[in-house]
N, C-alpha and C positions, 0 to 999 in steps of 0.2 A: 565276551570279547568285543561285541559290537557296542562299544561305549563311546559316547560323543566326546569329541575333542574340544568342544566349544569352551568349556571351563578352562582347559589348559591354554587355549589361544587367548582368551580374555585376560588371564593373569599375565601372560607373556607381553601382551600389548601394554598393560599398565606398568610393567617393570622394564619396558624397552629402553627407557632413558638411562637405566643403570646397566646396560648390556656389557659394559667394559669389565664387569666382575668375572665374566667368563674368559678364561685364557684359552690359548689355542688347543691345549690338551683337553679342556672341557668340551670344546667343539668336536674334536676328533673322536671323543667317546660316542657321539651321535652318528658318526659316519660308519654305520653298520653295513648298509648296502644302499645302493641307489636303485632307481627304477630300471627295469629291463624292458627292451623294446622288441616285440615280435615283428616278423616281416609282414608287410601289408600289401594286399591286392585290392583293387578298387573297381567299382562298376557304377557308371552314371546312367540313370534312367529318368524318364519324364513322368512316369505314372506313380504318384505317391501312395496309391492304393495297393501296389504289389505287395504280396505277403512273403514271408520267409519261404513258404512252400514253393512259390514261384521262383525265388532266388536259388533254391536248392535243385531246381530242374537242371537237366544236363545242358540245355542250351544256354542258360544263364551262367552256369559254372564255367563253361568254356569262354565266356565273354569277359571274365575278370582279367585285369591287366596288373602287372607289378607296379607299385607306386615308386617311381625312381627319385622324385624330387617334390618339394613343396609346390602345391598348386592352389589357385583361388577357386572357391566354389561358386557356382551360379545360383542365384536366389530362387530361380524357378525349377531347379533340378533336385533330384533325390540321389544321395550317394550311399552305396552299400560297401562296407569294408569287410574283408575277410582276413582276420589276423591269425597267423600261424605261430603257435606257442611251442612247437616241438624243439626249437633250438634254444629255449630259455632254461636257465638253471634256477628253478623255483621249487621250494619244498612242497611236496604234495601232502604233507601232514597237517596243513592248516589252510584256511581260505585265502584267496587272493583278492587284492584290490586293483581294479582296472580304472585308469584315467583315460577318458575318450573325448575330452574337449568340451566346450561350452556352446551347445547348439540348442535350438528350440525343440527339435526332435532328436533325442540322443538315446537310442534303444540298443541294448546289448542282448543278443539271443544266444542261449545255451540249451543244452538238452539234458534232461535228467533220466536216468535209467528206468525209473518207475513212472514219473508223471509226464514225460515227453518234453516238448519244446517249452522253454521258459523265456520270459522277456523281463529285463530290468530296465525300467524307464526312468531316466534321470535328465530329461530335457528341461529347458527353461519354463515350460508350462506344465511340468509334472510335479506333483507333490513330493516333498522330500521323503525318502525311504529310510535313509541311514543318517547317523550322526557323524558323517565323515567330511562335511563340506569345509574345504580349506580355502575359503575366501573366493578364489578365482576359478575353481574347477568343480565339476560334478563327478561323482565316483560310482562304481558298481562293485558289488561283492559277489564273487563266483567261487565255486568249488572245483578243484582239478578234475574230478570225475564227470563234470558237466560239459566238457568240451566235445564238440562234434568230431567224430572219428578220433577222439582222444587228443586233438591238437588245435581245432578251429573254434574261433568265436566270431560271430557275425555282428556287425554294427551298422545301424541305419541312422543317417544324419540328414536333417533338413534344417535350413536356416533362411527364412524369407526376409529377415529384417536386417541383421547386422552383417557387415562384411567379414567373412571368415576365411581361414586358410585350412587346407588339409595337408598335414605334414607327413614326411616320410616316417617319422616316429610319432604318429598321431595317437597310437594306442600304447600306453605304458602300463606296466604291471609290477606289483611287489607283493610279498606276503603281508598279511595283516600286521604282524609284529614289526617288520621292516618299515611299513608305511607309517606307523605311529612315530618312529624315530625320524623318518624323512620329513614329516610334517613339522615336528618340533625344531629340527635343524633349519627348515625353511623359514620359520618365524624368527629364529635367532639371526639368520642372515639378513632378513628384511627389517631388522629392528630400527635402523636409521630412518627408513621410510615411515614405519609405524609411529616413531617418535615425532617426526615432522608433521604427520597427519594429525596426531593428537594436539600438538601445539596450534596447528592451523585451525582445526575445528573448535578448539577451546577458545582461541582468540576471537573467532566469529561469535561464539556463544557469549563471551564477555561483552563484546561490542553490542550484541543484541540486548542484553540486560541493561547496559548503560544507556542505549538509545531509548528504550522504553521508560527508563527512569527520567530522562530529560523530557519525554513526552508527557508523563504524568505531572511533572512540575510546571511546564510551560503551556501545556495543552495545545501544542503546535502540531497540526496534522502532518507537516513535513517529516517529523521524526517518527510518527506512526507509520507512514508509508515506507520509510527506510527500514524500520523494524520489521515490517511484514516481508519486505524484500529479503532481509537477512534470514528470516524464518525459512523461506522457501529455498534460500541458498544452502542452509543447513540440511533441510530435508533432501535436497538433491545430492549434495556432495557426501552426506553421511552414508548413504547407501552405495554411492558410486565408489567411494574410497574404502568402504568396509562392506563388501557384498555379503559377508556373513551376517550382517544385520538384516538384510533382506530375507535370508533363510529363517532367522529368528522371528521376523514380523510376518512374513508371507509364506512360510514353508508349506503350510497346508493349502494355500490358495495362491500359487505362483503367478496366476494371471494378473492378480492385483499388483504384484511387483512390477510387471511390465507397464501397467497403466501408471503406476507411481513414477517410474523412471522417466517416461516420456512426457507425462502431463506436468510434473513438477518443474521441469526445465522450461516449459512453455509459460506456466504461471509465474515462474521467475522473471521471464521477459516482460510479462504483463505488469507486474508490480514495479519492475525497474523503470518501465516507460512512464508509469504514473508518478513515480518519485521524481524522474527527470523533469516532467512537466511542472510539478510543483516547485522544484528546486530553482529553476530558471524563471519562474513566474511566466510561463509560456502564454497563459491566457491574456496577459497584458502586453508582454514584450515581444512574443513570437506567435501571434494569433493564427497564422497559417499553419505553422508546425503544430500548434496545439490542436487544431481541427483534424489534421491528418493523424496525429498520434491517437486521438480518441477513436477514430475509425480502426486504426491498427489494434488497439486494445480489444475492440469488439471482434475483430478478425481472429485474434489469438484465442478468445473464448470459443469461437466457432471451431478452431483447430482442436482445442481440448475436447470438445464434445464429439467431433468427428473421429478423432483418434480413439477415444474411450469406447465409442460404439463399435468401431471397426475391430478393436482388440477383443471385446467381449463376444461379438457375433462370430468372428472367425480369426482366432489368434494366429493361425499359420498363414493368413493371407499376406500378400506383399503390399496391400493397400496402406497399412500403418507406416511402412518404410517410405512410401511415396509422400504421405502426408507430413511425416516428421522432416524429411529432406526438404520438401517445399517450404515448410515453416522456417527451417534454419537458413536456407538461401534467401528467403524473403526478409528475415530479420537482419541478415548481413547487409543486404542492399539498403534496407531502411536505416540502419545505423550509419552507414557511410554517407548517404544522402542527408541525413539529419545533421551530422557533424558539419558537412559542407554548408548547409543552410545556416546553421548557427554562426559559423565563421564569417560568412558573407554579411549576415545581419546582426553581428555581435552588438549587444546593448550594454552589458556590463561584465565584470570579471567572473560572475557566476557561470556564464557560458563557457569560459575557459576551463573551469574545473570539470564541467560535463564533457567537453571535447577531450580533455586529457584522460579522464577516467574511462569514458566509453571507448576511446581508441585503444587503450592498454587492454581493457577487458575483451574487446573484439579481437585483438591480435592474439591474446592467449587462447581464446576459444577456437579460432581458426587453426592455430598451430596444434592444439590438442586434437582437433578432428583429423587433421592431415597426418600427424605422427602417431595418432592413437595412444596418446600419453596424457593422462589427466593432470599431471604435475605442471604442465604449461598453463593449463586453465587455473590451477591453484596460484601460480605466480602472478597471472593477470589479475585474479581476484584480490590478492594481497595488495598489489600496487594501487588498484582501483579503490579499495577500502581506505588506504592511506590518503589518497587524493580527495575522496569525498569527505573523509574526516576533517581534513584541513578546510574544505569548503564549508562544511556545516559549522565548524568552529568560527570561521570568519563571519558567516551569516548570523550566528548567535550573537557575536560581538556587535554586529551592525544593529540587530534588534535591541540589544541592551542600550546602545548609544541613542537609538530612536526614543526609547523609553525615558532616558535621562533628559533628552532635549524636551520631550513632552512635559516631563515633571517640572523642569525649570520654567517652561512657558506657562504651565498651570499656576506656578507661584506668582509669576508676573501678573497674570490675569486676575488672580485672587486679590492681589494688592490693588489693582485698578477697580475691581468690583466693590471692594470694601469702601472705596471713596465715593461710590455712586449711591443713588437713592433707591436702587432696586431692592426688592424683597430678599433679605439674606437667606431665607429658606430656599428660594429658587436658586440662588447663587451656589450655595453649598451642595445642594442636591445635584445640580448640574456638574459640579466638580467631582462629586462622588460617582456619577454616571461615567464620566471620562475615565476615572480611576478603574472602574469596573471593566470597561473595555480593555484597558491596559493589562489588567490582571489576566483576562482571558486571551491575551495576545492578539486582540483585534485592533492592531495599531492603525490600520487605515481608517476604521470607523472612529477611533479615538481622535485621530488627526483631523478628520472632517468635522467632528463634533466640536473640537477645540477651536478650529478655524472659525466656525460660525459663532461660537460663544464669544471669542475674542472680538470679532467684528461687531457683535451686538453691544458689548461693553464699551468699545471705542465710540460707537455712535451715541450711546447713552451719555458717556463723559462729554462728548462734543456738544450734544444738545442740552445738557444740564445747565450750561451757562447761558442758554438762549431763552428769551422770554416766550418765543413762539417759533414754530417751524412750519414748513408747508405741509399741506395734507398728504402730498405724495411722499414726503420724507417720513411722516408718521406711519403711513401704511407700509412702507418698506421695513421700518423697525418692527412693526407688529407682525408682519409676515416672517421675519427672521426669528422673532421670539417664539412664534407658534411652531416653526420648523424644529427648534431646539427642544420644545416640549414633546413634540411627536417622536423625536429620536430618543429622548430620555425614557419615555414610557414604552418604547418598542411596540406600541399598539397605536398605529396611526389613526387619527380622527380627521374628519373633513373640516376644512376651513374655507368658507365661501364669503367673498367680499363683493358687495354690490354698491356702486357709487353712481348717483345720478349723472347722466351724460352732460347735463347742463352745468355741472360743477367743474371749474378749472382747478385741478388738483395742485398745480404749481403756484397758483395765485392765492388760494385760500390758506390762511394761517390759523393754526390752533396751538394750544399749549402742548409741549412735548410730552409724550407718553401719558396723555390724559385717559386713554382708553385701556391701556395695558392692565391695570389692576382688575378691571371688570372681566377681561379675557382670562386672567389668571384665576379669578374666582370661578368662572364657568368651567374651566378645565379641572381644577382641583376638587371643587365641591359638587359640580354637576356631572362631569363625564368620567372622572377617575374610577368611581365605583359602579358605573353602569355596564351592563352586559349588552352585547350586540353592537349594531352600527351606532357611531357617535359622530356628531357634527356640531359646528358652531357657525352661525351666520352673523356677519357684520354688515349692517345696512346704513348707508349715509345718504340722506335726502336733504334737499334745499327747500326751505319754507320761509319766504319773505326774507327777513334779516337774520335768520337762524339756520343752523345745521342741526337736523334731527339725527341723532346717532342711536342705533338700536343694536344691542348684542343679544342674540337669541341662541340658547342651547337646548338640546333634546335630552338633558341629563336626568338625574333622579329627583330633582326638585328640592326646594328649600326645606320642606318639612322632613323628608327622608334624610337629607344631608345633616340636619341638626341632630339626628339620632346617632350618627356614626362619624362624627368628626374626630378622626384619629390620625389623619395623614399629615396635618400641618398644625404646629403649635398655635394656640388661640391668639397669643400676643402678636405673632407675625401676621396673621390674617387681619387683625384689627389695625395694625400699623399701616398696611397697604391702603385699606379703606379710609383710615383717618387722614393719611397724606393726601388722598384724592379729594376728600371732602374739604380740606383746608384750601386746596388749589381752586376748587369750584367756588368756595366762599370768596376767595380773592378775585375771581372773575366776576362774581356778583357785585362786588364793590366797584369794579372797573367798568361795569356795564349798567345801562339803565334798566335792563331786565335781568332778573336772576335766572341762572341756569336751573332748570327743573329736572330732577332725577326721579324716575318711576321704576319700581320693581314689580313685575307681574308674574304670578304663577300660572303656568300653562297646563291644561288637562286634556286628556282624550275624551271621546264621547262616553266611554264607560266609567269615567271618573278617575282613572289612574293618571299619575303625573306624566306630563309630556315635556317638562323642562321648565326653564325660567327665561324671562325676557327683561332686560334692563334697558331703559331708554332715558336719554337726557338731551338737552339742547345746549348748544354753544352759539354764542354770537358770531355772526359771519364777519370775519375780518379779512379784508383784501389787501394783499401786499402792494405797496406803492411802487409804481414803475416810473423810470425816468425816460 
């Protein structure tokens, strides 16, 4: 007879959307009998350690009062109920099922003719004994012959956490057969709620899968944060809306259910806060809010740890109630102040979505807490999800527009670069690096890279028509070129420029980009394959009528580089050097002295390669001033 109803309940939930197939006559078949209610007397005590033997004493028996109306319980009190079944019309040929409310301590005491006093524990922290859990209530099974004096059952109630009421009809009873039909009828009557709940949780689950799909496509952490928030929303509401699931998951260890309920809602706030920070780009647009929100996130983790420890150490302590209440009040105040701050300092319309979504969610949460009805929270969540979905859609559109703009700019830059004399290998690899940033949704990095690359190409185009430029302009271009190479390799190397103080960089003229090919050679063939610290030194000294230019790197050296040249096509490398040699040859014809180029291999004291040094001279040409 003690057969679990969970299978029946699960099937009813799945078919609740088709509830209209039952006509009124079908429902009436289930109306066999309803619960019956014994008369209740109650006793309030301060000592939770009092045993039933103490309650059965004459002094305690005379202290019981008749329960006339519903009354709130005090969290620091213990309540004993004495239920009189003598006036009920229950068959004594089968067992009875008693419903006594949902309390942390919910003990029913009976007496057996042979074994004496018996206790049935069905509180929130007691392991499930029977397969009778009907979502919202805990039950006890007793035999008619186990009543005290043939008519009494004693109930002990303690609830330090939730706000509970003790009703005039707090104890309900039915025969086991009648209880089965009552449960089935209850589920049929609540089919509309069950159907809404399934649609609601199913919708969140669908949005969760969709959000993670977007994340895996775009690799944007914003969608990952929102997906984690939706996971905790499902974890929290799944058990809240279907407490039978908590019996299924935590029936043998109900203390875990308490930890689950309280900690998931706090972790829900934690991930919601992280999502909000990312959504509105708080780090850049709202730095003060961003800093406060980070501290709030740490505080929420502290709440989770404190509540978990408190529940495991003393489940019946009132401390978890104080901690959870403090966290809820704190988050309400934080949410209100955050919305005000964003309104006052609004930067773009992303803030409007957060204000709208947070306000609706906050209203639903507070209403659900005050009216003790989770459906208001469900309404708030639905509206909030719709608002955030719109915001995420607009944000995705903006990102796609940014990519389109960057792509068009890349095409323009590519056309300019093809007209210049820069090494095409460098040009196309730089463009590929920008495209790599875009694929990884690192649009800010791509934009910064593209900005520097565009500026370099513009300067090259500008200087390509000039016979000479100032040394200062040359060094600016070289610095920009090296910065781009550093960004492209994502492995920054040092670049040290030293110029004699006696040299006036604005008056000294040199051929444009005469040094760049040697820097490129040092980076690609000296540093690219080197492990550890990497650096290049550019030294410019004045010697009589010449400028001595030295490029020194601590790379792998020419001998090792010649063994592993795979990074750059040979024709591209020779093209850069060939163009430079031609330009130096032209300078030789224009000058009385030929520019001398020397390449020197550097070694450590142990004979290992210490890099390469390239040096050459340029005639010192001074710009004419008027």
